[in-house]
C-alpha positions in Angstrom: -43.3 94.6 41.4 -45.9 93.7 38.8 -49.4 92.3 38.2 -49.7 88.6 38.7 -52.1 87.0 36.3 -53.6 83.5 36.0 -55.1 82.5 32.7 -55.4 86.2 31.8 -57.2 87.2 34.9 -55.9 88.9 38.1 -54.5 86.3 40.4 -56.3 86.4 43.7 -53.1 86.1 45.7 -51.4 89.1 44.0 -50.3 91.7 46.7 -50.2 94.5 44.1 -53.7 93.6 42.9 -55.0 94.0 46.5 -53.4 97.5 46.7 -54.9 98.5 43.4 -58.3 97.4 44.5 -58.0 99.6 47.7 -56.8 102.6 45.7 -59.8 102.1 43.4 -62.2 101.8 46.3 -60.9 105.1 47.8 -60.9 106.8 44.4 -64.7 106.2 44.1 -65.1 108.6 47.1 -63.1 111.2 45.1 -60.0 110.7 47.2 -56.5 109.5 46.6 -53.4 109.3 48.8 -49.7 110.2 48.5 -47.2 108.5 50.8 -43.6 107.9 51.6 -41.9 105.1 53.5 -39.4 106.4 56.1 -36.7 103.6 56.2 -34.2 102.9 59.0 -31.5 100.4 58.5 -28.2 99.1 60.0 -24.9 98.9 58.2 -23.2 95.8 59.4 -20.1 93.7 59.2 -20.1 89.9 59.6 -17.0 88.7 61.4 -16.2 84.9 61.5 -15.5 83.6 64.9 -15.3 80.0 63.6 -16.4 78.0 60.6 -19.8 77.6 62.3 -20.2 80.9 64.0 -20.2 84.6 62.9 -20.6 87.8 64.9 -22.9 90.6 63.7 -21.2 93.9 64.3 -22.3 97.5 63.5 -20.2 99.2 60.8 -19.5 102.1 63.2 -20.5 103.4 66.6 -21.1 107.1 66.0 -23.9 108.9 67.9 -27.2 110.1 66.6 -27.1 112.6 63.7 -23.3 112.5 63.6 -21.6 114.0 60.6 -18.7 111.6 61.3 -21.0 108.7 60.3 -21.4 110.4 56.9 -17.6 110.8 56.7 -17.1 107.1 57.4 -19.5 106.0 54.7 -19.2 108.5 51.8 -19.0 106.0 49.0 -22.0 104.1 50.2 -24.1 107.2 50.6 -23.0 108.7 47.3 -23.6 105.5 45.3 -27.1 104.9 47.0 -28.3 108.4 46.2 -26.9 108.3 42.7 -28.5 104.9 41.9 -31.8 105.9 43.3 -31.9 109.1 41.3 -31.2 107.2 38.2 -34.4 105.3 38.9 -36.2 108.6 39.4 -36.4 108.0 43.2 -35.6 111.2 44.9 -33.8 111.2 48.3 -35.1 114.0 50.6 -33.2 113.3 53.7 -30.3 111.2 54.9 -28.7 111.1 58.4 -27.2 108.7 61.0 -29.8 107.4 63.5 -29.4 106.6 67.2 -28.2 103.0 66.9 -24.5 102.2 66.1 -24.3 102.0 62.3 -28.0 102.8 61.9 -29.0 105.1 59.1 -32.3 106.8 58.0 -33.1 107.6 54.4 -36.3 109.3 53.4 -37.5 109.3 49.9 -40.0 111.7 48.2 -43.8 111.4 48.5 -45.5 109.7 45.6 -49.0 108.4 44.7 -49.7 105.1 46.5 -48.8 102.5 43.8 -45.6 104.2 42.7 -44.6 104.7 46.4 -44.8 101.0 47.0 -42.8 100.2 43.8 -40.2 102.7 45.0 -40.0 101.0 48.4 -39.2 97.7 46.8 -36.6 99.3 44.5 -35.2 101.2 47.4 -34.5 98.2 49.6 -33.0 96.2 46.7 -30.7 99.1 45.8 -29.5 99.8 49.3 -28.8 96.1 50.0 -27.0 95.6 46.7 -24.7 98.6 47.1 -23.9 97.7 50.7 -22.8 94.2 49.4 -20.6 95.9 46.8 -18.9 97.8 49.6 -18.3 94.6 51.7 -21.2 95.4 54.1 -24.6 94.1 54.9 -27.5 96.6 55.0 -30.4 95.2 57.1 -33.9 96.6 57.6 -34.7 93.9 60.2 -36.8 95.6 62.9 -34.7 94.7 65.9 -31.2 93.4 65.5 -29.5 94.4 68.8 -31.6 94.0 72.0 -30.2 97.1 73.7 -30.1 99.4 70.6 -32.7 101.3 68.6 -35.0 99.3 66.4 -35.6 100.0 62.7 -39.1 101.0 61.8 -40.4 101.9 58.4 -42.9 104.6 59.4 -45.5 105.4 56.8 -46.2 109.1 56.0 -49.5 109.7 54.3 -51.6 112.6 53.0 -55.1 112.7 51.5 -55.8 114.4 48.2 -58.8 115.5 46.2 -58.8 117.2 42.8 -55.0 117.5 43.0 -55.3 119.3 46.4 -54.0 118.1 49.7 -57.1 117.9 51.9 -55.6 116.3 55.0 -56.0 119.4 57.0 -58.3 122.4 57.7 -57.0 125.6 59.3 -60.3 126.2 61.1 -60.2 122.9 63.0 -58.9 122.6 66.6 -56.4 120.0 65.5 -55.8 121.4 62.0 -57.4 118.3 60.5 -60.1 118.0 57.8 -63.2 115.9 58.4 -61.9 113.3 56.0 -58.5 113.4 57.7 -60.1 112.8 61.1 -62.2 110.0 59.9 -59.3 108.3 58.0 -57.2 108.3 61.2 -60.1 107.1 63.2 -60.4 104.1 60.9 -56.8 103.3 61.2 -56.9 103.4 65.0 -60.1 101.2 65.0 -58.4 98.5 62.9 -54.8 98.9 64.1 -54.6 95.8 66.3 -55.5 93.6 63.2 -53.5 95.9 60.8 -50.4 95.1 62.7 -50.7 91.5 61.6 -49.8 92.9 58.1 -47.7 96.0 58.9 -45.5 94.4 61.6 -45.7 90.8 60.4 -42.7 89.0 62.0 -41.9 87.8 65.5 -38.9 90.2 65.4 -41.2 93.1 64.8 -42.5 93.0 68.3 -39.0 93.3 69.9 -39.1 96.8 68.5 -42.6 97.9 69.5 -42.1 98.9 73.2 -43.2 101.9 75.3 -40.9 104.9 75.3 -39.1 103.9 72.1 -41.0 106.1 69.5 -42.5 103.0 67.9 -46.2 103.6 68.7 -46.9 100.9 71.3 -50.3 102.3 72.2 -53.4 102.7 70.1 -53.8 106.5 70.2 -52.9 109.6 68.2 -51.5 113.0 69.0 -50.1 116.2 67.5 -46.3 115.8 67.2 -46.5 113.0 69.8 -43.7 110.5 68.8 -45.0 107.9 71.2 -48.5 107.8 69.7 -49.2 105.1 67.0 -50.4 107.9 64.7 -48.5 111.1 64.8 -50.1 114.2 63.2 -47.4 116.6 62.1 -48.2 120.2 62.9 -47.7 123.1 60.4 -47.2 126.8 61.0 -50.5 127.6 59.4 -52.4 125.1 61.7 -53.4 123.1 58.6 -52.1 119.5 58.6 -50.4 118.4 55.5 -49.7 114.8 56.4 -49.5 112.3 59.3 -47.3 109.4 60.3 -48.2 105.8 61.1 -45.6 104.2 63.5 -46.4 100.5 63.8 -45.0 99.6 60.3 -41.6 98.0 59.5 -39.8 96.9 56.4 -40.4 93.2 57.1 -43.9 93.8 55.8 -45.0 93.5 52.1 -45.5 97.2 51.3 -48.4 96.4 48.9 -50.2 94.5 51.6 -49.4 97.0 54.4 -50.4 100.1 52.4 -53.5 98.4 51.0 -54.6 97.4 54.5 -54.0 100.9 55.8 -56.1 102.4 52.9 -58.9 99.9 53.6 -58.9 100.9 57.3 -59.0 104.6 56.5 -61.7 104.1 53.9 -63.8 102.3 56.5 -63.4 105.3 58.8 -64.6 107.7 56.1 -67.4 105.4 54.9 -68.8 105.0 58.5 -67.9 108.6 59.6 -65.9 107.3 62.5 -65.3 109.8 65.3 -61.6 110.5 66.1 -61.0 110.2 69.9 -59.3 113.0 71.8 -55.6 113.6 71.0 -53.1 112.3 73.5 -50.3 114.8 74.1 -48.2 112.9 76.5 -46.3 109.6 76.4 -49.1 107.1 77.0 -46.5 104.7 78.5 -46.2 107.1 81.5 -50.0 106.9 82.3 -51.4 104.4 84.8 -53.6 101.6 83.4 -56.6 103.4 84.9 -55.6 106.7 83.2 -55.2 104.9 79.9 -58.6 103.2 80.3 -60.3 106.6 81.1 -58.7 108.0 77.9 -59.6 104.9 75.9 -56.0 104.2 75.1 -55.4 100.5 74.5 -52.0 98.7 74.4 -51.3 97.3 70.9 -50.4 93.7 70.3 -47.1 92.7 71.9 -46.6 89.4 69.9 -47.3 88.3 66.4 -49.8 85.7 67.4 -51.9 88.4 69.1 -51.9 90.6 66.0 -52.8 87.7 63.7 -55.7 86.8 66.1 -57.0 90.4 65.8 -56.5 90.3 62.0 -58.5 87.0 61.7 -61.4 88.5 63.7 -61.4 91.8 61.8 -64.0 90.8 59.1 -63.8 94.2 57.4 -60.0 93.8 56.8 -60.3 90.1 55.9 -63.0 90.8 53.4 -61.0 93.7 51.9 -58.0 91.4 51.4 -60.1 88.7 49.9 -60.9 85.2 51.0 -58.0 83.4 49.3 -55.3 86.0 49.9 -56.3 86.4 53.5 -56.4 82.7 54.2 -53.1 82.1 52.5 -51.5 85.0 54.3 -52.7 83.8 57.7 -51.6 80.3 57.1 -48.1 81.4 56.2 -47.8 83.8 59.1 -49.1 81.3 61.7 -46.6 78.7 60.4 -43.8 81.3 60.7 -44.9 82.1 64.3 -44.8 78.5 65.3 -41.3 78.2 63.8 -39.9 81.2 65.6 -41.8 81.3 68.9 -39.3 79.3 70.9 -36.1 80.7 69.4 -34.0 83.3 71.2 -33.8 86.7 69.6 -30.2 86.0 68.6 -31.3 82.9 66.7 -34.1 84.8 65.2 -31.8 87.5 63.9 -29.3 85.0 62.5 -32.1 83.5 60.4 -33.8 86.8 59.3 -30.8 89.1 58.9 -30.2 88.4 55.2 -33.9 88.1 54.4 -34.7 91.7 55.4 
């Protein structure tokens, strides 16, 4: 959460510096974005089985959207909301998610840089208060193999002259030309983007068909299985859209910066948005997906890193030193984790995320 300097100059490896450059690049077109990170997390207890072994257990096992979950965790919820509000981070929605002990907390839209600062403060606050209550709060993408994963979907809107220009009421889909081009750019770069937005081996246990995680490179109106979900409005004028293959193991400055870079490329090159997909792409046959130009997204971290390394536009936007350093670290992480079981992976990563 700050500018990293070296001898008075911007440090080339600074994640926030990268995001600022991408914000500036988009601003030169007269556009800016507002965004919000939609966080899911698990509240957990650690139970010692022996001196060498611990069990990871969900705090409770209430069903989706249960008010009983709120009754079981009132002090945690009240203290989180209060602490965030003291930091001028407004909570818009809180409810229990589908996994046992899983929660979702949505915070208010902000301009890009402040939204990423808020994301860091949000995670630190939630984890700290959970520890005070004798719990662990983990944003790890996939803790329990048979339970819901935790994404960090990114909600985004395009602005010009203090006006939301994401949509247009006279368009078939309710999208503005800039909105369509921005989404087209994201879809074009998404396989490589995922090397930044879903950057751990654990991320890919979450991204599966039929799970609402966006396992296929397509978009749709209110389609929760599409990688990009455009949210419909009553006036047929889109206000924002949601990017699904994002989780909280990513660096939010890098993830949002890469997404802005991809969207900017779509606008600059006037990319054409493909036809909307209005069904679950996972129910289509491979031939049907091929006809509709729907491609499966990477299923492992090494695939996403390979796409990222070959995506010269993204690599150039990130910068030679930062991109090389990032790839070196992530490739080393992949080599370390690739032969571990998911349980071993979770035990190592649980406290880190």
